[in-house]
C-alpha positions in Angstrom: 94.4 120.9 94.3 96.2 118.5 91.9 98.1 115.6 93.2 101.5 114.8 91.2 103.7 111.7 91.5 107.0 112.0 92.4 109.6 110.3 90.2 109.5 106.6 90.3 111.0 103.7 88.4 108.7 101.1 88.4 108.9 97.5 87.2 105.7 96.1 85.9 103.9 93.1 87.2 104.5 91.2 83.8 108.2 92.2 83.8 108.6 90.2 86.9 107.4 87.4 85.1 110.2 87.6 82.9 108.2 87.6 79.7 106.6 91.1 79.6 109.8 93.3 79.3 107.8 95.6 77.3 105.9 97.1 80.3 108.8 98.2 82.0 108.7 101.9 82.3 110.7 104.8 83.8 108.2 107.3 85.3 108.9 110.9 85.2 106.7 113.3 87.7 103.2 113.8 86.2 99.7 114.3 87.6 96.8 111.9 87.5 95.8 111.1 84.8 97.9 113.5 82.4 101.0 111.5 81.7 101.1 108.7 84.3 101.1 105.0 84.0 97.6 103.6 84.9 98.3 100.3 86.2 94.8 99.2 86.9 91.1 100.3 86.8 88.3 98.7 89.0 84.5 99.7 88.0 81.8 99.7 90.5 79.1 97.1 90.2 76.2 99.2 90.8 77.1 102.8 90.3 78.4 103.8 87.1 79.9 106.9 88.2 82.2 105.1 90.9 85.8 104.1 89.5 88.9 103.3 91.4 92.2 104.0 89.5 95.7 102.8 90.6 98.8 104.9 88.9 102.4 103.9 89.6 102.0 105.4 93.2 99.1 106.3 93.9 95.3 105.3 94.5 92.4 107.4 93.0 88.7 107.2 93.4 86.1 109.3 91.5 82.7 109.7 92.2 81.5 111.3 88.9 82.7 109.3 86.2 86.2 110.9 86.0 85.4 114.5 86.1 87.0 115.1 89.6 89.2 112.8 91.4 90.1 112.3 95.2 93.4 110.5 96.4 92.4 107.6 98.8 93.8 107.2 102.4 96.4 104.6 101.7 98.7 103.0 104.6 100.4 100.5 102.4 103.8 99.8 103.0 104.2 99.2 98.9 103.3 102.3 97.3 102.4 100.1 94.0 99.0 98.7 93.5 98.7 96.0 91.1 95.2 94.9 91.4 91.8 96.3 92.4 88.2 94.9 92.7 85.1 96.1 94.3 83.2 92.9 95.8 80.3 92.3 93.5 78.1 91.8 96.4 79.4 93.8 99.2 80.2 97.0 97.2 81.6 98.8 100.1 84.5 96.3 100.2 87.2 96.9 97.9 90.4 94.7 97.4 94.2 96.1 96.5 96.7 93.8 95.8 100.1 94.9 95.8 103.7 94.6 94.8 105.5 92.9 97.5 102.9 94.0 100.5 100.1 91.4 99.8 96.5 92.1 100.2 94.6 95.2 101.4 90.9 95.5 102.1 88.8 98.4 102.5 85.4 97.8 104.3 84.2 101.6 103.9 84.8 102.2 100.0 88.5 103.4 100.2 88.6 105.4 103.1 90.6 103.2 105.2 92.6 100.0 104.4 93.8 96.9 106.3 96.2 94.3 105.3 94.3 90.9 104.7 97.4 88.6 104.4 96.8 85.6 106.7 97.9 82.8 104.8 100.0 84.6 102.1 103.6 84.9 101.3 103.1 88.9 100.9 106.5 90.2 100.7 107.6 87.9 98.0 104.4 88.2 95.9 102.8 90.3 93.5 99.1 90.1 93.1 97.8 90.2 89.4 94.0 89.8 90.0 91.1 89.0 92.2 87.7 86.7 91.1 84.8 86.0 93.3 82.3 83.0 93.7 79.5 84.1 91.7 77.1 82.7 94.6 78.6 82.4 98.0 79.7 86.2 99.0 82.6 84.4 101.3 84.6 83.2 98.8 87.4 85.1 96.8 90.3 83.9 94.8 93.6 85.9 93.7 96.2 85.1 91.2 99.7 85.9 91.9 103.4 85.5 91.2 103.4 82.6 93.8 100.1 81.0 92.3 96.5 80.9 93.1 95.1 81.6 96.9 91.5 81.2 97.8 89.6 82.3 100.8 86.6 81.4 102.3 86.0 84.6 104.5 86.1 87.2 101.9 90.1 87.6 102.3 90.6 87.3 106.1 92.5 84.2 105.6 94.1 82.7 102.4 94.8 79.1 101.4 97.2 78.1 98.7 95.0 76.5 95.7 97.5 75.1 93.3 96.8 71.3 93.1 97.4 70.3 89.5 99.4 73.4 88.6 102.6 71.5 88.9 104.6 73.3 85.5 103.9 76.7 86.8 103.8 79.3 89.8 103.0 82.4 88.0 99.6 83.0 87.8 98.8 86.4 85.8 94.9 86.2 85.7 91.9 84.4 87.0 88.2 84.5 86.2 85.4 82.8 87.5 82.4 81.3 85.5 79.3 83.8 85.7 76.9 81.2 86.9 78.8 77.9 87.5 80.7 78.3 90.8 83.1 75.3 90.1 84.5 76.6 86.9 87.1 78.6 86.7 90.3 79.4 84.4 93.3 80.9 85.4 96.1 82.5 83.0 99.4 81.7 83.7 103.0 82.0 82.4 102.5 78.6 80.6 99.2 79.3 79.1 95.5 78.5 80.6 94.3 76.1 83.5 90.8 75.3 83.9 89.0 73.9 86.8 85.6 72.4 87.1 85.6 71.7 90.9 86.4 74.7 92.2 90.1 74.4 92.0 90.5 70.9 93.4 92.5 70.4 91.3 93.5 72.5 88.2 93.9 71.1 84.8 96.2 72.1 82.0 93.9 73.3 78.9 96.6 74.4 76.2 95.5 72.3 73.3 96.1 74.8 70.3 98.0 77.2 72.2 101.3 75.3 73.3 102.7 71.7 73.0 101.3 69.7 75.7 104.1 67.7 76.6 107.1 70.3 76.6 108.4 71.1 80.0 109.6 74.6 78.7 106.2 75.7 78.0 106.0 76.6 81.9 107.2 80.0 80.8 106.4 80.3 77.1 103.2 82.1 76.9 101.5 84.6 79.5 98.2 85.1 79.5 97.7 88.3 80.6 93.8 88.5 80.5 90.8 86.1 80.4 87.4 87.0 79.1 84.2 84.9 79.3 81.3 85.4 76.9 78.7 86.2 79.3 75.9 84.8 77.0 77.5 81.8 75.9 80.1 81.0 78.5 81.7 78.0 76.7 83.5 80.8 74.7 86.4 82.0 76.3 89.1 84.5 74.9 92.7 84.6 76.2 95.0 87.5 75.7 98.5 86.7 75.8 102.1 87.8 74.9 101.7 86.1 71.6 98.4 87.1 70.3 94.7 86.6 71.1 93.1 83.2 71.5 89.5 81.8 71.4 87.9 78.7 72.5 84.1 77.7 71.9 84.4 74.3 74.0 85.3 75.6 77.6 89.1 75.4 77.1 89.0 72.0 75.7 90.9 73.5 72.6 91.9 76.9 71.3 92.3 78.5 68.2 94.4 81.8 67.5 92.5 84.7 66.1 93.1 88.2 64.6 96.7 86.9 63.5 97.9 89.5 61.1 94.7 91.4 61.6 95.5 93.0 65.3 97.5 96.1 65.2 99.6 94.4 68.2 100.0 90.8 69.5 100.6 91.8 73.2 97.2 91.7 74.5 96.6 93.7 77.8 92.9 93.8 77.8 89.5 92.2 76.4 86.2 93.5 76.7 83.2 91.7 75.5 79.8 93.9 75.1 77.4 91.9 77.2 74.3 93.2 75.1 76.1 92.0 71.8 78.7 89.4 72.3 79.7 89.5 68.7 81.5 92.9 69.5 84.7 92.5 71.1 87.6 94.9 72.0 91.0 94.5 72.8 93.8 96.6 74.0 97.6 96.5 73.3 100.6 98.7 72.8 99.3 99.7 69.5 96.0 101.1 71.1 92.4 99.6 70.8 91.2 97.3 68.0 87.4 96.3 67.9 85.6 93.5 66.2 81.8 93.3 65.5 81.9 89.6 64.2 83.4 87.5 66.9 86.7 88.2 66.0 87.0 87.4 62.4 87.7 91.1 61.4 89.1 94.2 63.3 89.3 97.8 63.0 91.6 100.1 64.9 89.7 102.5 67.3 92.1 105.3 68.2 90.8 108.4 67.5 91.4 110.9 70.5 94.4 108.7 71.6 97.5 110.6 72.4 99.2 107.4 73.5 98.5 104.2 72.3 100.3 101.9 74.9 97.4 100.5 76.7 98.2 99.0 80.0 94.9 98.3 81.3 91.5 98.5 79.6 87.6 98.1 81.0 84.1 98.1 80.1 81.4 99.8 82.4 79.2 96.9 83.9 76.2 99.3 83.0 76.7 100.6 79.9 78.7 98.7 77.3 79.4 101.8 75.3 81.3 103.2 77.9 84.8 102.2 78.3 88.2 103.1 80.1 91.5 102.8 78.9 94.8 103.4 81.0 98.2 103.8 79.5 101.8 103.4 80.1 102.9 106.9 80.8 99.9 108.2 79.0 97.2 108.7 81.4 93.7 107.6 81.5 91.3 107.9 78.7 87.4 107.6 78.3 85.0 106.6 75.5 81.2 106.9 75.7 80.6 105.7 72.2 81.8 102.3 72.2 85.7 103.4 71.1 84.6 105.4 68.4 86.3 108.5 69.9 88.5 108.8 73.1 88.9 111.8 75.4 91.7 112.2 78.2 89.9 112.8 81.8 91.3 115.9 82.9 89.7 116.3 86.0 91.3 117.5 89.2 92.3 115.4 92.3 90.8 116.9 95.3 
């Protein structure tokens, strides 16, 4: 049977920040994934066929790459899932961050869910993203509208981890260095913060992005997404509300790239090909752009997309040619050829 979404008026996570009014959407009734807003997508680290997808109202799972879908058992007070992650080491563990109901965790691949909110200000926060320590399977981080939190027991208890973040509280995105457990980057409403000591403390890293001594910059540049080059981790890309930035020196300095070449400046997703890191994809309100030369030149890659307003954009960790794009009021699309062509995933929820 098909599961259809009830009419729902949603205020996006970035709208709450006050700097992303463009993602305010009025949902009409529709079916997954044909016309609904796709908020977040989580790939499975070891099984290419498994994918978790959150719409404005419902959490779905596919076991066959998107041909068929099942509605996961869900007992959230909030219908709205704003962040999803599969634990990279314990793949049966799935984390869901919500709009106003904190964090839920499933230990059985989405069959059942339990609140994991100890230490969180759950009912006043929107969870934006999860990150994991690359070596210690007990340590997890989350970014939220009330700051960064860290757990030393994989989400059972959380502690605020904001030392050094004096100017901001809205933390939108967070990524961990692929090999050095002490290095993390946080994207905020006022640029990027970096830690080289696992968050004790954070230091602002906005040279080339924003004026360093202007107090108004705490809400001046929302960093929606961060991506670390897997082969040269000194290279980091930051997708922001005002374009795409790149650092080649671990965020000591940034330069804006793609200005006037990208189809849109509100960057919502970045993917780097791990086998050929010169290949970069970005998603935004005008679809998908691709670069094959580290961001010097860009090409539109929208063939087959019937909606161009990208909300979330991920690459399969198993096949860099396999990409998924979730749209604002446009459903879910899949590419199997490196974004050359896109097809809507029309599987039925069961």
